[in-house]
DRENNU-534090 format. One line per field, with one value per residue (C-alpha): residue number from 1; residue in three letters; x, y, z. Coordinates in nm, 2 decimals, always signed. Example, Ala and Ser with C-alpha at 12.3 -4.5 7.8 and 13.67 -1.06 7.14 Angstrom:
nr	c(1,2)
rest	c(ALA,SER)
x	c(+1.23,+1.37)
y	c(-0.45,-0.11)
z	c(+0.78,+0.71)
END
This chain:
nr	c(1,2,3,4,5,6,7,8,9,10,11,12,13,14,15,16,17,18,19,20,21,22,23,24,25,26,27,28,29,30,31,32,33,34,35,36,37,38,39,40,41,42,43,44,45,46,47,48,49,50,51,52,53,54,55,56,57,58,59,60,61,62,63,64,65,66,67,68,69,70,71,72,73,74,75,76,77,78,79,80,81,82,83,84,85,86,87,88,89,90,91,92,93,94,95,96,97,98,99,100,101,102,103,104,105,106,107,108,109,110,111,112,113,114,115,116,117,118,119,120,121,122,123,124,125,126,127,128,129,130,131,132,133,134,135,136,137,138,139,140,141,142,143,144,145,146,147,148,149,150,151,152,153,154)
rest	c(MET,THR,ALA,ALA,THR,ALA,SER,PRO,ALA,PHE,PRO,ARG,ARG,VAL,VAL,GLN,ALA,ALA,VAL,ALA,MET,LEU,ALA,ALA,VAL,LEU,LEU,LEU,ILE,GLY,GLY,LEU,ARG,LEU,THR,GLY,TRP,SER,PRO,ALA,VAL,GLU,PRO,GLY,ARG,VAL,VAL,GLY,GLU,ARG,SER,LEU,ARG,PHE,SER,ASP,ARG,PRO,ASP,GLY,SER,VAL,ALA,VAL,MET,ASP,ALA,ASP,SER,GLY,MET,LEU,LEU,SER,VAL,MET,SER,GLY,GLU,GLN,GLY,PHE,LEU,ARG,GLY,VAL,LEU,ARG,SER,LEU,ALA,ARG,ASP,ARG,ARG,GLN,GLN,GLY,VAL,GLY,ALA,GLU,PRO,PRO,TYR,THR,LEU,ARG,LEU,HIS,GLU,ASP,GLY,ARG,PHE,VAL,ILE,GLU,ASP,PRO,ARG,THR,GLY,THR,ARG,ILE,ASP,LEU,ALA,SER,PHE,GLY,PRO,ASP,ASN,ALA,ALA,VAL,PHE,LEU,ARG,TRP,MET,PRO,SER,SER,THR,LEU,SER,GLY,VAL,ILE,LYS,PRO)
x	c(-5.37,-5.13,-4.76,-4.69,-4.89,-4.78,-4.60,-4.23,-4.14,-3.94,-3.99,-3.72,-3.61,-3.54,-3.32,-3.14,-3.08,-2.95,-2.70,-2.59,-2.53,-2.34,-2.12,-2.05,-1.94,-1.71,-1.56,-1.51,-1.34,-1.12,-1.02,-0.93,-0.72,-0.53,-0.44,-0.31,-0.56,-0.64,-0.90,-0.65,-0.55,-0.18,-0.01,+0.12,+0.48,+0.74,+0.89,+1.11,+1.23,+1.47,+1.59,+1.59,+1.69,+1.54,+1.70,+1.60,+1.84,+1.90,+1.74,+1.41,+1.46,+1.46,+1.75,+1.66,+1.95,+1.98,+2.05,+2.26,+2.50,+2.47,+2.41,+2.21,+1.91,+1.74,+1.68,+1.31,+1.25,+0.94,+0.61,+0.62,+0.30,+0.24,+0.61,+0.62,+0.29,+0.40,+0.74,+0.57,+0.35,+0.64,+0.85,+0.56,+0.54,+0.92,+0.90,+0.62,+0.82,+1.15,+1.31,+1.57,+1.58,+1.88,+1.73,+1.62,+1.26,+1.18,+0.99,+0.82,+0.65,+0.43,+0.32,-0.04,+0.05,+0.05,+0.32,+0.41,+0.66,+0.74,+0.93,+1.08,+1.16,+0.80,+0.60,+0.42,+0.32,+0.16,+0.00,+0.11,-0.09,-0.41,-0.35,-0.36,-0.10,+0.02,+0.10,+0.25,+0.48,+0.65,+0.80,+0.79,+1.07,+1.32,+1.24,+1.48,+1.33,+1.39,+1.12,+0.85,+0.80,+0.49,+0.37,+0.31,+0.09,+0.12)
y	c(-0.54,-0.74,-0.78,-0.56,-0.27,-0.30,+0.00,-0.04,-0.11,+0.22,+0.53,+0.56,+0.90,+0.75,+0.48,+0.74,+0.97,+0.68,+0.57,+0.94,+0.97,+0.65,+0.75,+1.09,+0.93,+0.69,+0.97,+1.18,+0.89,+0.81,+1.17,+1.20,+0.88,+1.01,+1.34,+1.14,+1.28,+1.05,+1.08,+0.93,+1.15,+1.22,+1.09,+1.33,+1.43,+1.16,+1.07,+0.79,+0.62,+0.35,+0.24,-0.13,-0.38,-0.73,-1.02,-1.37,-1.64,-1.98,-2.15,-1.96,-1.72,-1.34,-1.13,-0.79,-0.53,-0.17,+0.01,+0.28,+0.06,-0.27,-0.44,-0.76,-0.70,-1.04,-1.34,-1.43,-1.79,-2.00,-1.90,-1.52,-1.47,-1.10,-1.00,-1.20,-1.06,-0.70,-0.76,-0.93,-0.63,-0.39,-0.60,-0.63,-0.25,-0.23,-0.48,-0.29,+0.03,-0.12,-0.06,-0.32,-0.48,-0.28,+0.05,+0.04,+0.07,+0.32,+0.24,+0.55,+0.60,+0.91,+1.10,+1.00,+0.63,+0.55,+0.31,+0.28,+0.11,+0.32,+0.26,+0.59,+0.48,+0.39,+0.60,+0.29,+0.33,+0.05,+0.15,-0.14,-0.03,-0.08,-0.46,-0.47,-0.46,-0.82,-0.77,-0.42,-0.57,-0.78,-0.46,-0.25,-0.46,-0.29,+0.06,+0.22,+0.18,+0.56,+0.64,+0.42,+0.59,+0.80,+0.69,+0.32,+0.22,-0.12)
z	c(-2.34,-2.54,-2.48,-2.78,-2.64,-2.27,-2.13,-2.04,-1.68,-1.66,-1.87,-2.14,-2.00,-1.65,-1.80,-2.01,-1.71,-1.50,-1.78,-1.83,-1.45,-1.43,-1.73,-1.57,-1.24,-1.42,-1.62,-1.31,-1.12,-1.42,-1.46,-1.09,-1.11,-1.41,-1.23,-0.93,-0.69,-0.40,-0.13,+0.12,+0.41,+0.42,+0.74,+1.00,+1.07,+1.04,+1.38,+1.27,+0.96,+0.84,+0.50,+0.44,+0.18,+0.16,-0.02,-0.08,+0.03,-0.13,+0.16,+0.11,+0.39,+0.36,+0.48,+0.62,+0.61,+0.72,+0.39,+0.54,+0.74,+0.55,+0.89,+0.88,+1.11,+1.08,+0.87,+0.84,+0.77,+0.75,+0.59,+0.68,+0.49,+0.56,+0.50,+0.18,+0.06,+0.12,-0.05,-0.35,-0.40,-0.38,-0.62,-0.87,-0.89,-0.94,-1.22,-1.39,-1.37,-1.47,-1.13,-1.01,-0.66,-0.53,-0.42,-0.05,+0.08,+0.36,+0.67,+0.82,+1.15,+1.18,+1.49,+1.43,+1.46,+1.09,+0.99,+0.62,+0.40,+0.09,-0.22,-0.31,-0.66,-0.76,-0.51,-0.38,-0.02,+0.20,+0.53,+0.75,+1.05,+0.85,+0.85,+1.23,+1.51,+1.47,+1.10,+1.16,+1.43,+1.16,+1.02,+1.34,+1.49,+1.25,+1.37,+1.61,+1.96,+2.03,+1.76,+1.91,+2.25,+2.27,+1.92,+1.96,+2.25,+2.40)
END
Protein backbone atom coordinates (compact mmCIF):
# COMPACT_ATOMS: atom_id res chain seq x y z
CA MET A 1 0.00 0.00 0.00
CA THR A 2 1.40 3.40 -0.91
CA ALA A 3 1.13 6.62 1.06
CA ALA A 4 -1.46 7.93 -1.39
CA THR A 5 -3.77 4.98 -0.81
CA ALA A 6 -3.29 4.61 2.96
CA SER A 7 -6.42 5.08 5.06
CA PRO A 8 -6.57 8.20 7.26
CA ALA A 9 -5.73 7.87 10.97
CA PHE A 10 -9.28 8.90 11.96
CA PRO A 11 -12.40 8.58 9.89
CA ARG A 12 -13.53 11.93 8.53
CA ARG A 13 -16.92 11.70 10.32
CA VAL A 14 -15.23 11.34 13.73
CA VAL A 15 -13.14 14.47 13.15
CA GLN A 16 -16.20 16.41 11.95
CA ALA A 17 -18.20 15.32 15.00
CA ALA A 18 -15.39 16.36 17.38
CA VAL A 19 -15.11 19.80 15.73
CA ALA A 20 -18.90 20.26 15.85
CA MET A 21 -19.00 19.28 19.53
CA LEU A 22 -16.15 21.68 20.38
CA ALA A 23 -17.88 24.51 18.50
CA ALA A 24 -21.15 23.83 20.35
CA VAL A 25 -19.42 23.92 23.74
CA LEU A 26 -17.65 27.19 22.91
CA LEU A 27 -20.91 28.77 21.71
CA LEU A 28 -22.71 27.62 24.86
CA ILE A 29 -20.03 29.02 27.16
CA GLY A 30 -19.89 32.28 25.21
CA GLY A 31 -23.68 32.62 25.37
CA LEU A 32 -23.74 32.00 29.11
CA ARG A 33 -21.04 34.62 29.68
CA LEU A 34 -22.98 37.18 27.62
CA THR A 35 -26.08 36.63 29.74
CA GLY A 36 -24.08 37.12 32.93
CA TRP A 37 -24.77 33.63 34.23
CA SER A 38 -22.09 32.31 36.53
CA PRO A 39 -21.71 28.88 38.10
CA ALA A 40 -20.39 30.52 41.26
CA VAL A 41 -22.40 29.87 44.39
CA GLU A 42 -23.75 33.04 45.96
CA PRO A 43 -22.49 33.67 49.49
CA GLY A 44 -24.81 33.38 52.48
CA ARG A 45 -26.40 36.17 54.48
CA VAL A 46 -24.24 39.23 55.20
CA VAL A 47 -23.32 39.46 58.90
CA GLY A 48 -21.05 42.48 58.66
CA GLU A 49 -19.92 45.07 56.20
CA ARG A 50 -17.84 48.20 56.00
CA SER A 51 -17.33 50.79 53.28
CA LEU A 52 -13.70 51.72 52.68
CA ARG A 53 -11.70 54.16 50.63
CA PHE A 54 -8.08 53.56 49.70
CA SER A 55 -5.73 56.29 48.59
CA ASP A 56 -2.10 56.31 47.57
CA ARG A 57 0.14 58.66 49.52
CA PRO A 58 3.19 60.49 48.18
CA ASP A 59 5.53 58.25 50.19
CA GLY A 60 4.14 55.12 48.47
CA SER A 61 1.98 53.99 51.37
CA VAL A 62 -1.75 53.31 51.13
CA ALA A 63 -4.19 55.13 53.42
CA VAL A 64 -7.28 53.12 54.41
CA MET A 65 -10.28 55.18 55.51
CA ASP A 66 -13.76 54.37 56.72
CA ALA A 67 -15.94 55.80 53.95
CA ASP A 68 -18.84 56.62 56.26
CA SER A 69 -16.96 58.49 59.00
CA GLY A 70 -13.86 59.56 57.07
CA MET A 71 -11.75 58.16 59.91
CA LEU A 72 -8.24 57.01 58.98
CA LEU A 73 -8.10 53.31 59.89
CA SER A 74 -4.51 52.59 58.95
CA VAL A 75 -1.62 53.45 56.72
CA MET A 76 -0.16 50.44 54.94
CA SER A 77 3.48 50.85 54.03
CA GLY A 78 6.05 48.53 52.58
CA GLU A 79 5.45 45.97 49.87
CA GLN A 80 1.89 44.89 50.83
CA GLY A 81 1.73 42.62 47.77
CA PHE A 82 -1.71 41.10 48.34
CA LEU A 83 -3.35 44.42 49.26
CA ARG A 84 -1.83 46.19 46.26
CA GLY A 85 -2.72 43.32 43.92
CA VAL A 86 -6.38 43.39 44.95
CA LEU A 87 -6.53 47.19 44.70
CA ARG A 88 -4.87 47.16 41.26
CA SER A 89 -7.44 44.66 40.03
CA LEU A 90 -10.33 46.77 41.33
CA ALA A 91 -8.82 49.99 39.93
CA ARG A 92 -8.31 48.38 36.50
CA ASP A 93 -12.01 47.46 36.34
CA ARG A 94 -12.94 51.02 37.30
CA ARG A 95 -10.72 52.49 34.58
CA GLN A 96 -12.23 50.14 31.98
CA GLN A 97 -15.75 51.21 32.98
CA GLY A 98 -14.95 54.91 33.36
CA VAL A 99 -15.49 55.00 37.13
CA GLY A 100 -13.32 57.34 39.20
CA ALA A 101 -11.41 56.49 42.35
CA GLU A 102 -13.73 58.32 44.76
CA PRO A 103 -16.62 55.84 45.32
CA PRO A 104 -15.96 53.49 48.26
CA TYR A 105 -15.50 49.75 48.14
CA THR A 106 -17.48 47.43 50.40
CA LEU A 107 -16.04 44.66 52.57
CA ARG A 108 -18.64 42.00 53.36
CA LEU A 109 -18.45 39.09 55.74
CA HIS A 110 -21.04 36.36 55.20
CA GLU A 111 -22.42 33.87 57.71
CA ASP A 112 -20.85 30.99 55.78
CA GLY A 113 -17.37 32.50 56.32
CA ARG A 114 -16.99 34.01 52.87
CA PHE A 115 -15.25 37.33 52.95
CA VAL A 116 -15.42 39.56 49.88
CA ILE A 117 -14.47 43.01 48.75
CA GLU A 118 -16.92 44.42 46.25
CA ASP A 119 -17.00 47.47 44.06
CA PRO A 120 -20.67 48.50 43.97
CA ARG A 121 -20.00 50.74 40.95
CA THR A 122 -18.55 48.04 38.68
CA GLY A 123 -20.02 44.89 40.24
CA THR A 124 -16.55 43.40 40.68
CA ARG A 125 -16.36 41.05 43.65
CA ILE A 126 -13.21 39.36 44.93
CA ASP A 127 -13.53 36.48 47.39
CA LEU A 128 -10.69 37.29 49.78
CA ALA A 129 -11.06 34.08 51.81
CA SER A 130 -10.20 32.04 48.72
CA PHE A 131 -6.63 33.38 48.91
CA GLY A 132 -6.10 31.84 52.35
CA PRO A 133 -6.42 33.11 55.91
CA ASP A 134 -3.18 35.12 55.94
CA ASN A 135 -4.16 37.11 52.86
CA ALA A 136 -7.77 37.55 54.00
CA ALA A 137 -6.46 38.88 57.34
CA VAL A 138 -4.96 41.86 55.49
CA PHE A 139 -8.54 43.09 54.90
CA LEU A 140 -10.22 41.40 57.88
CA ARG A 141 -8.51 43.85 60.27
CA TRP A 142 -10.89 46.57 59.03
CA MET A 143 -14.08 44.70 59.87
CA PRO A 144 -15.77 45.68 63.13
CA SER A 145 -14.83 43.06 65.73
CA SER A 146 -18.49 42.56 66.67
CA THR A 147 -19.14 40.99 63.24
CA LEU A 148 -16.32 38.47 63.54
CA SER A 149 -17.55 36.39 66.47
CA GLY A 150 -19.03 33.08 65.45
CA VAL A 151 -18.09 33.47 61.78
CA ILE A 152 -14.31 33.58 61.79
CA LYS A 153 -12.70 30.69 63.61
CA PRO A 154 -9.19 31.12 65.03
